[in-house]
C-alpha positions in Angstrom: 5.5 -16.7 -21.5 3.6 -14.5 -19.0 0.0 -15.4 -18.4 -1.3 -12.3 -16.5 -4.5 -14.1 -15.4 -2.4 -16.7 -13.5 -0.1 -14.3 -11.6 -0.2 -14.9 -7.9 -1.1 -11.6 -6.1 1.6 -9.8 -4.2 2.2 -6.3 -3.0 4.2 -5.2 -6.1 1.4 -2.7 -6.7 1.4 0.8 -8.2 -1.1 3.3 -6.8 -2.8 5.8 -9.1 -5.5 8.3 -7.9 -6.8 11.9 -7.7 -7.8 12.3 -4.0 -11.3 11.2 -4.9 -10.8 7.7 -6.2 -7.7 5.5 -6.3 -6.6 2.3 -7.9 -3.8 -0.3 -7.6 -2.1 -1.6 -10.8 -0.2 -4.9 -10.5 3.1 -5.8 -12.1 1.4 -7.0 -15.3 -0.4 -3.6 -15.8 -3.8 -4.9 -14.5 -6.0 -2.6 -12.4 -6.7 -5.0 -9.6 -8.1 -2.8 -6.8 -10.3 0.3 -6.9 -13.4 1.5 -5.1 -16.2 3.9 -6.1 -17.4 6.5 -5.5 -14.5 6.9 -3.0 -11.8 5.0 -1.2 -14.2 3.3 1.3 -16.8 2.4 -1.4 -17.7 -0.7 -3.3 -14.5 -2.3 -4.9 -15.5 -2.4 -8.6 -11.9 -3.7 -9.1 -11.7 -6.4 -6.5 -9.4 -8.9 -8.2 -6.7 -8.4 -5.5 -9.0 -10.1 -3.0 -10.8 -12.5 -5.3 -8.7 -15.5 -4.6 -8.7 -17.8 -7.7 -11.4 -15.8 -9.4 -8.9 -13.4 -10.9 -11.0 -12.5 -14.0 -13.7 -10.9 -11.9 -13.1 -7.3 -10.7 -10.2 -6.6 -13.1 -9.2 -4.4 -16.0 -6.2 -5.6 -17.9 -4.8 -5.5 -21.4 -3.5 -8.9 -22.7 -0.8 -8.6 -25.3 -0.6 -11.6 -27.7 2.6 -13.5 -27.0 3.5 -11.3 -24.0 6.9 -12.2 -22.4 7.7 -9.2 -20.2 6.3 -6.2 -18.4 8.1 -3.1 -17.0 6.7 -0.1 -15.1 7.7 3.4 -14.0 5.9 6.5 -12.9 6.2 9.7 -15.0 8.6 11.8 -12.9 7.1 13.4 -9.9 3.5 12.2 -10.7 1.3 9.2 -9.9 0.8 8.8 -13.7 2.0 5.3 -14.5 3.5 3.8 -17.6 3.5 0.0 -18.1 5.4 -1.4 -21.1 4.3 -4.9 -22.3 6.5 -6.7 -24.8 5.7 -9.8 -26.9 7.9 -12.6 -28.1 7.9 -11.2 -31.6 9.3 -7.8 -30.4 6.0 -6.0 -30.6 5.2 -3.8 -27.6 2.6 -1.4 -26.2 2.7 1.3 -23.5 -0.2 1.6 -21.1 -0.5 5.1 -19.5 -2.7 5.1 -16.4 -3.9 8.1 -14.4 -6.9 9.6 -12.6 -7.6 13.2 -13.8 -6.7 16.0 -11.3 -6.4 19.6 -12.3 -8.0 23.0 -11.8 -11.0 23.7 -14.0 -13.6 26.4 -13.8 -12.1 27.7 -10.6 -12.2 24.4 -8.7 -10.3 21.1 -8.7 -11.5 18.6 -11.3 -11.2 15.1 -9.7 -13.9 12.9 -11.1 -14.7 9.3 -10.2 -12.8 8.2 -13.2 -9.9 6.0 -14.4 -8.2 6.8 -17.7 -6.0 4.4 -19.7 -4.2 5.1 -23.0 -2.7 2.2 -24.9 0.1 3.2 -27.3 1.8 0.9 -29.9 5.6 1.4 -29.7 7.0 -1.5 -31.6 6.0 -4.1 -34.2 2.3 -5.0 -34.7 0.9 -5.5 -31.2 -2.4 -7.2 -30.7 -4.3 -6.8 -27.4 -7.4 -8.1 -25.7 -9.3 -5.9 -23.3 -10.5 -7.7 -20.1 -12.8 -5.4 -18.2 -15.0 -7.0 -15.6 -16.1 -4.7 -12.8 -17.9 -6.3 -9.8 -20.5 -5.0 -7.5 -21.7 -5.6 -4.0 -18.2 -6.5 -2.8 -17.6 -9.2 -5.4 -21.0 -10.8 -5.2 -21.5 -10.5 -9.0 -20.3 -8.8 -12.1 -21.8 -5.5 -13.0 -24.5 -5.7 -15.7 -23.7 -4.0 -19.0 -25.5 -2.2 -21.7 -23.8 -0.4 -24.6 -24.0 2.2 -27.3 -21.9 3.0 -30.4 -18.8 4.2 -28.5 -19.5 3.3 -24.9 -20.3 0.4 -22.5 -22.3 1.1 -19.3 -21.5 -1.0 -16.2 -24.5 -1.0 -13.8 -23.5 -1.4 -10.2 -25.2 -0.6 -6.9 -22.7 2.0 -5.7 -22.3 4.0 -8.8 -22.8 3.1 -12.4 -19.8 3.7 -14.7 -19.5 4.4 -18.4 -16.5 3.4 -20.6 -16.0 5.8 -23.4 -13.4 4.6 -25.9 -12.3 4.9 -29.5 -11.6 1.1 -29.6 -14.2 -1.1 -31.2 -16.9 -1.8 -28.6 -17.6 -5.3 -30.1 -14.0 -6.4 -29.6 -14.2 -5.5 -25.9 -17.6 -7.1 -25.3 -16.7 -10.4 -27.1 -13.2 -10.6 -25.6 -11.5 -10.6 -29.0 -7.9 -9.5 -29.6 -7.2 -6.7 -32.1 -4.3 -4.9 -33.6 -3.4 -1.6 -31.9 -2.4 0.6 -34.8 -2.6 4.0 -33.1 -3.1 5.4 -29.6 -6.3 4.0 -28.1 -8.1 5.8 -25.3 -10.3 4.5 -22.5 -12.2 6.8 -20.1 -14.1 4.9 -17.4 -16.0 7.4 -15.4 -19.5 8.7 -14.5 -22.4 7.3 -16.3 -23.0 10.3 -18.5 -22.1 11.1 -22.1 -18.4 12.0 -22.7 -18.3 15.7 -23.8 -15.8 16.7 -26.4 -13.4 14.8 -28.7 -12.3 11.8 -26.7 -8.7 11.6 -28.1 -8.0 15.3 -27.6 -9.7 15.6 -24.3 -8.1 12.6 -22.7 -4.6 13.7 -23.9 -5.3 17.2 -22.5 -6.4 15.7 -19.2 -3.2 13.7 -18.9 -1.0 16.7 -19.6 -2.9 18.9 -17.1 -2.8 16.1 -14.4 0.9 15.7 -15.0 1.5 19.4 -14.7 -0.6 19.6 -11.5 1.5 16.9 -9.7 4.8 18.2 -10.9 4.0 21.7 -9.7 2.8 20.3 -6.3 6.0 18.4 -5.9 8.0 21.4 -6.9 6.8 23.1 -3.7 8.1 20.4 -1.4 11.1 21.1 0.9 12.9 17.8 0.6 16.3 16.5 2.0 19.4 16.3 -0.2 19.6 12.6 0.0 16.9 10.1 -0.9 14.9 12.7 -2.9 13.1 10.2 -5.2 12.0 8.1 -2.2 10.7 11.1 -0.3 8.9 12.5 -3.3 7.2 9.2 -4.0 6.1 8.8 -0.4 4.8 12.4 -0.3 2.7 12.0 -3.5 1.3 8.7 -2.2 0.4 10.2 1.2 -1.5 13.0 -0.6 -3.4 10.3 -2.6 -4.5 9.0 0.8 -6.4 12.2 1.5 -10.1 12.4 0.5 -10.0 16.0 -0.6 -13.8 16.6 -0.4 -13.6 16.5 3.4 -9.8 16.6 4.2 -9.9 13.1 5.8 -6.7 11.0 5.5 -7.1 7.2 5.3 -4.6 4.8 6.8 -4.3 2.8 3.6 -6.0 2.3 0.3 -7.0 -1.4 0.9 -8.8 -3.7 3.3 -7.9 -7.1 4.6 -4.4 -7.7 3.4 -3.3 -9.9 6.3 -0.5 -8.8 8.7 0.9 -12.3 8.3 0.0 -15.4 6.3 -3.2 -17.0 7.5 -3.2 -14.9 10.6 -6.8 -13.5 10.2 -5.3 -10.1 11.3 -7.2 -8.7 8.3 -8.5 -5.2 8.9 -10.2 -2.5 6.8 -7.9 0.5 6.7 -9.9 2.7 4.4 -10.9 5.1 7.2 -9.4 8.1 8.9 -7.6 7.2 12.1 -7.0 10.3 14.2 -3.6 8.8 15.1 -2.4 7.8 11.7 -3.5 11.2 10.2 -1.6 13.1 12.9 1.6 11.4 11.8 0.8 11.9 8.1 0.2 15.6 8.5 3.3 16.0 10.7 5.5 14.4 8.0 4.0 16.3 5.1 4.2 19.6 7.1 7.9 19.0 7.5 8.1 19.0 3.7 6.0 22.1 3.4 2.9 20.4 2.0 0.6 22.8 3.8 -2.4 22.1 1.6 -2.9 18.6 3.2 -2.8 20.0 6.7 -5.2 22.8 6.0 -7.8 20.4 4.6 -7.3 18.0 7.5 -7.7 20.7 10.1 -11.1 21.4 8.6 -12.0 17.8 8.9 -10.8 17.8 12.6 -12.9 20.9 13.4 -16.0 19.0 12.1 -15.1 16.0 14.2 -14.7 18.1 17.3 -18.0 20.0 16.6 -19.8 16.7 16.3 -18.4 15.3 19.5 -19.9 18.2 21.4 -17.3 18.0 24.1 -17.6 14.3 24.5 -15.5 11.3 23.6 -13.6 11.3 20.4 -13.5 8.0 18.5 -10.2 6.6 17.2 -11.5 6.6 13.6 -14.2 7.9 11.4 -15.2 7.5 7.7 -13.8 9.9 5.2 -17.2 11.7 5.4 -17.0 11.9 9.2 -19.5 9.1 9.8 -19.0 7.6 13.3 -20.7 4.2 12.9 -18.4 1.8 10.9 -20.0 -1.5 11.6 -17.7 -4.4 10.8 -18.9 -7.2 8.6 -17.3 -9.6 6.2 -17.6 -9.8 2.4 -18.4 -13.4 1.9 -18.0 -13.4 -1.9 -14.4 -12.4 -1.7 -11.9 -15.1 -0.8 -9.2 -12.7 0.3 -5.6 -12.0 -0.6 -4.2 -15.3 -1.8 -7.4 -16.8 -0.5 -6.6 -15.7 3.1 -9.9 -14.4 4.3 -11.9 -13.0 5.8 -12.4 -9.8 3.8 -13.7 -7.2 6.2 -15.6 -4.0 5.5 -16.0 -1.6 8.3 -13.9 -1.6 11.5 -15.1 -2.4 15.0 -12.3 -0.3 16.4 -14.6 2.7 16.1 -16.3 1.4 19.3 -13.0 1.4 21.3 -11.7 4.0 23.6 -8.2 5.1 22.7 -7.3 8.2 24.7 -4.2 9.1 22.7 -6.5 10.5 20.1 -7.0 13.7 22.2 -3.3 14.6 21.9 -3.4 13.8 18.2 -6.2 16.3 17.7 -4.5 19.0 19.8 -1.0 18.7 18.3 -1.8 19.5 14.7 -4.5 21.9 15.6 -2.1 23.9 17.8 0.0 24.8 14.7 -3.0 26.8 13.3 -2.5 29.4 16.1 1.1 30.0 15.1 1.5 29.4 11.3 1.0 32.6 9.4 1.1 30.8 6.1 -2.4 29.4 6.7 -5.3 30.9 4.8 -7.4 30.5 8.0 -5.5 30.9 11.3 -7.2 29.6 14.4 -8.8 32.1 16.8 -10.1 32.3 20.3 -13.3 30.4 19.4 -11.2 27.6 18.1 -9.2 27.6 21.3 -12.4 27.3 23.3 -13.4 24.3 21.2 -10.0 22.7 21.5 -10.1 23.1 25.3 -13.1 20.7 25.3 -10.7 18.1 23.7 -8.1 18.9 26.4 -10.7 18.5 29.2 -11.3 14.9 27.9 -7.5 14.3 27.8 -7.2 15.5 31.4 -10.2 13.4 32.5 -9.0 10.2 30.8 -5.2 10.3 31.1 -5.1 7.6 33.8 -8.1 5.5 32.6 -7.8 2.1 30.8 -8.1 2.0 27.1 -7.4 -0.3 24.1 -4.2 1.5 23.3 -2.7 2.5 20.0 -2.4 -1.2 19.0 -6.1 -1.6 19.4 -6.3 -4.6 21.6 -9.8 -6.0 21.2 -10.1 -8.1 24.4 -8.3 -6.2 27.1 -7.8 -2.7 28.5 -5.0 -1.1 30.5 -3.7 2.4 31.2 -1.3 2.6 28.3 1.7 4.8 28.7 1.6 6.1 25.1 -2.0 7.2 25.6 -1.1 9.0 28.9 1.9 10.7 27.2 -0.4 11.9 24.4 -2.9 13.3 27.0 0.1 15.1 28.6 1.0 16.5 25.2 -2.6 17.8 24.7 -2.4 19.7 28.0 1.2 20.9 27.3 0.4 22.3 23.9 -2.8 23.9 25.1 -0.7 25.8 27.6 1.6 27.0 24.8 -1.4 28.2 22.7 -3.0 30.0 25.7 0.3 31.8 26.3 0.5 32.8 22.6 -3.0 34.2 22.5 -2.7 36.1 25.8 -4.7 33.9 28.1 -2.3 33.6 31.0 -5.0 32.1 33.4 -5.8 29.3 31.0 -2.1 28.7 30.3 -1.6 28.2 34.1 -4.5 25.7 34.2 -3.2 23.6 31.4 0.4 23.7 32.6 -0.7 22.5 36.0 -2.6 19.6 34.4 0.4 18.7 32.3 2.6 18.7 35.4 0.1 16.4 37.1 0.0 14.0 34.2 3.7 13.9 34.0 4.1 13.0 37.6 1.5 10.3 37.2 3.4 8.8 34.3 6.7 8.9 36.1 5.2 7.2 39.1 3.1 4.6 37.5 4.8 3.8 34.2 8.4 3.5 35.4 9.3 -0.1 36.3 12.4 -0.7 38.5 14.4 -3.7 37.5 17.0 -4.2 40.2 20.6 -4.0 39.1 19.6 -3.5 35.5 18.0 -0.2 36.3 14.6 0.0 34.9 12.4 1.1 32.0 9.0 2.6 31.2 6.4 -0.1 30.7 3.9 -0.2 27.9 1.2 0.3 30.5 0.8 1.3 34.1 -0.3 -2.2 35.1 2.4 -4.2 33.3 6.1 -4.2 32.7 6.1 -5.5 29.1 7.5 -3.2 26.4 6.2 -1.8 23.2 7.8 0.3 20.5 5.7 3.4 21.1 7.8 4.2 24.1 10.4 5.4 21.6 8.1 8.3 20.8 8.5 9.9 24.2 11.3 12.0 22.8 9.4 13.0 19.6 6.6 14.2 21.8 9.0 16.2 23.9 8.1 14.3 27.1 11.7 13.4 27.5 15.0 14.6 26.0 17.3 12.2 24.2 19.9 12.3 27.0 17.4 11.5 29.7 18.7 8.5 31.7 15.3 7.0 31.9 14.8 7.2 28.1 18.2 5.7 27.5 17.4 2.8 29.8 14.0 2.3 28.1 15.6 2.4 24.6 18.1 -0.2 25.6 15.3 -2.5 26.9 13.1 -1.9 23.9 15.9 -2.7 21.5 16.9 -5.8 23.5 13.4 -7.3 23.7 11.7 -6.1 20.4 14.5 -5.9 17.8 14.7 -8.7 15.4 17.8 -8.2 13.3 17.2 -5.1 11.2 13.6 -4.9 12.2 11.3 -4.0 15.1 8.2 -5.6 16.6 5.6 -3.3 18.0 5.4 -5.7 21.0 6.4 -9.3 21.7 3.7 -10.2 24.2 0.8 -12.3 23.0 -2.4 -10.4 22.0 -5.9 -11.4 20.9 -4.5 -13.4 18.0 -1.3 -14.9 19.6 2.3 -13.7 19.3 3.1 -11.3 16.5 4.7 -12.9 13.5 5.9 -9.9 11.5 7.7 -6.6 12.2 5.7 -3.4 12.1 7.4 -1.2 9.6 6.8 2.2 11.4 8.4 0.7 14.5 11.5 0.0 12.6 11.6 3.6 11.6 11.1 4.6 15.2 14.2 2.5 16.0 16.2 4.3 13.3 15.1 7.7 14.8 16.2 6.5 18.2 19.5 5.3 16.9 20.1 8.7 15.4 19.2 10.4 18.7 21.7 8.1 20.5 24.5 9.2 18.2 24.6 5.9 16.4 24.2 7.5 12.9 26.2 5.0 10.9 24.0 2.1 12.2 20.8 4.2 11.6 21.8 4.9 8.0 22.5 1.2 7.5 19.1 0.2 8.8 17.4 2.9 6.8 19.1 1.6 3.6 17.9 -1.9 4.5 14.3 -0.7 4.9 14.5 1.1 1.5 15.6 -2.2 0.0 12.3 -3.7 1.0 10.2 -1.1 -0.8 8.1 -2.3 -3.8 9.2 -1.4 -7.3 6.8 1.6 -6.9 9.0 2.8 -4.0 6.4 2.1 -1.3 5.8 0.0 1.8 2.9 -1.8 3.4 2.2 -2.1 7.1 4.2 -5.2 8.0 7.3 -7.2 7.0 8.3 -10.8 7.6 11.7 -10.2 9.2 12.9 -13.7 8.2 11.9 -13.7 4.5 11.6 -9.9 3.8 8.1 -10.3 2.3 5.7 -7.4 2.8 2.4 -8.0 4.5 -0.5 -5.8 5.6 -2.6 -3.1 4.0 -0.9 -1.1 1.2 0.3 1.6 0.8 0.5 2.2 4.6 0.7 5.8 5.6 2.6 5.0 8.8 5.4 3.4 6.8 5.6 6.2 4.3 5.8 8.7 7.1 8.8 6.7 8.5 10.6 7.0 5.2 10.1 10.8 5.1 11.0 11.4 8.7 14.2 9.3 8.7 15.4 10.7 5.4 15.1 14.2 6.9 17.0 13.2 10.0 19.8 11.3 8.3 20.4 13.3 5.1 23.4 15.4 4.5 22.6 19.1 4.5 21.9 21.0 1.3 24.8 23.3 2.2 27.2 20.5 1.2 26.4 21.0 -2.5 26.3 24.8 -2.5 
């Protein structure tokens, strides 16, 4: 018999959300993670990181005599259906969603979680366990109640549960028979307007319709359609629509490996991660995400006033993200610490200049955009380019965010080259030949520097690009030199570098980001996006059969929800790291596009 409260946490999680708030539902149908009033807020549902205190920070429905649970999304939506079955054959369905649809001329996306419990067999009896926490798990939210609602008073934002279930049963933790659809709306602390049953059902139908119409506009490959659609929907859930920011993941402090203390808060907008996310969704035609994100970038560039760009910001564009620990949360499986904030905001990572210019450049060419970029935007973007030019050969923490050392990282230098190269293209396009010459000359100079400083001769074995100018160790980001158009796939230096990276960093079907020791010792897990970069490189090398095999293997590691976290134990296959990880989902989309058979084969 299943005892939901004793289930050991793992990453078999199902995201729900509406681009304002999000939640993660575990394999028993319990809502175990969710922050308010936005993704980087206080986790009112903190059970995922509560260690043994699994009854705190959770919302679950316990079915008397439960023996099984199964889950699936409603097609082409993040609306989740969980079916719980008891030993006597009785069963209920739990329908979870966060409302999202157009209302009164704007998108309605409240700070709200909606759950509908439906009896589908026998005479099911359930108990509602709803225990929001506040102050990062420090204590349970205080409650008051009325005839048809319970108020949960927390520091971040008080919530109100409106329901047609008996309030007394919920408060006293009593099980009761579910004889008809029962509705739960946990949202803002204000009276629920309208008929609860009819309004909640209408919300679900409208939310379903929104997502299915959004998905209908995607340009997807012939093969792996369901996988690509699920990753695209989840990437959109990672965007905070109010500002356009895109977070790296919906969680904090899921360790990259067991007891590694590589526990980081990923609920922020990394310029690098967002670049890859926008690039992947743009390939699918999801222009709305890019438009919102370009607005976010323009605000970041304005705020920098021509100065240094940070590697990450809050979803509201806040620059100071002081890193502390949540002492009341034991961590995922008790593997703390649980961090809030991320000290990487203090680092210098010069690749971010390229990652601002590359997506912004499209706005000068893409006539689908509601707001195309103009000369004033080019002038502002040149300020970013000037920083790329100034810093291309200066030490930084690199894309892997080393905390105790700095070098001139090749990936950062190539991204600075890309910033200058794309600015030259834009200048040509808008008729500024003099500025095009300036940026092209700078791009040439950076290229020469990289070729001279990053290339490492290795005697009879030839040579390879190093991860940094100062060292000859390798990292997987060198495989991105083709994607960034710095090298062509048939370039001899790239081919030699690919061979060296594969030899040193490949572990069976998976890829390390680097093998050298870092601030926490030698890496213990594969970095999923690097495995996708390996698959892309295999395709470029004409090794398509091997690439497809590796891609199939990676898809076999996805959760039942069709998603991936950041890391994977290449010996056991277990997923680790924050979830769902945008990098990893981008890898699925990009590789599916590269490897799929063309649509012409079915026409």
